[in-house]
C-alpha positions as CSV (number, residue, x, y, z in Angstrom):
1,M,185.4,-52.4,-91.5
2,K,182.4,-50.4,-89.8
3,T,182.7,-48.5,-86.6
4,T,179.9,-48.8,-84.2
5,R,178.6,-45.5,-82.3
6,I,178.0,-45.2,-79.0
7,T,174.7,-43.4,-78.3
8,A,173.8,-41.5,-75.2
9,R,171.3,-44.5,-74.5
10,D,174.1,-47.0,-74.8
11,Y,176.0,-44.9,-72.5
12,I,173.5,-44.7,-70.0
13,K,172.6,-48.4,-70.3
14,A,176.0,-49.5,-69.5
15,N,176.4,-47.0,-66.8
16,R,173.1,-48.7,-65.0
17,K,174.1,-51.9,-65.7
18,A,177.5,-51.3,-64.0
19,S,176.1,-49.5,-60.9
20,R,173.6,-52.3,-60.5
21,E,176.3,-55.0,-60.6
22,A,178.6,-52.9,-58.2
23,E,175.2,-52.5,-55.9
24,I,175.0,-56.4,-55.8
25,G,178.7,-56.8,-55.1
26,N,178.3,-54.4,-52.0
27,H,175.2,-56.0,-50.5
28,G,175.4,-59.4,-51.8
29,R,171.6,-59.1,-53.4
30,P,169.8,-56.7,-55.4
31,V,168.3,-53.8,-53.4
32,S,164.8,-52.3,-54.0
33,F,164.5,-48.6,-53.9
34,C,160.8,-48.5,-54.8
35,G,159.5,-50.4,-51.5
36,V,157.6,-48.0,-49.2
37,H,158.9,-47.9,-45.6
38,K,156.5,-48.7,-42.9
39,S,156.3,-47.3,-39.9
40,K,156.5,-49.1,-36.5
41,K,154.3,-46.6,-35.0
42,V,151.1,-47.2,-37.4
43,Y,148.7,-49.7,-35.7
44,D,149.0,-53.3,-37.3
45,R,146.5,-55.6,-36.2
46,K,148.0,-58.7,-38.2
47,K,151.6,-58.1,-36.8
48,Q,150.2,-57.5,-33.2
49,K,148.2,-60.7,-33.5
50,A,151.3,-62.6,-34.8
51,D,153.2,-61.5,-31.8
52,D,150.5,-62.6,-29.3
53,K,150.5,-65.9,-31.0
54,R,154.4,-66.2,-30.6
55,H,154.9,-65.2,-26.8
56,L,151.7,-67.0,-25.7
57,P,152.8,-69.8,-23.7
58,S,151.6,-73.2,-25.1
59,L,148.5,-74.9,-23.5
60,F,149.5,-78.2,-24.5
61,P,153.1,-79.3,-23.7
62,C,154.9,-81.6,-26.6
63,V,154.8,-85.0,-25.0
64,P,155.4,-88.0,-27.0
65,P,152.2,-90.3,-27.6
66,L,151.9,-93.4,-25.5
67,T,152.2,-96.5,-27.5
68,A,149.9,-99.7,-26.8
69,C,151.8,-102.4,-25.0
């Protein structure tokens, strides 16, 4: 019977896989570590426009259309 050797590469791969599975178990989803954190203090025109649209009152209230009799 042939015995298999566990190489350093196999050991590292198994530890990474176990760590990833534990992380998903703790958080319920994969967590990304390479994402860039965006500061809230930085000027962001796109986000400001979205906030403005969300907080403005509607000019046209939702009224059901009139039906012809």
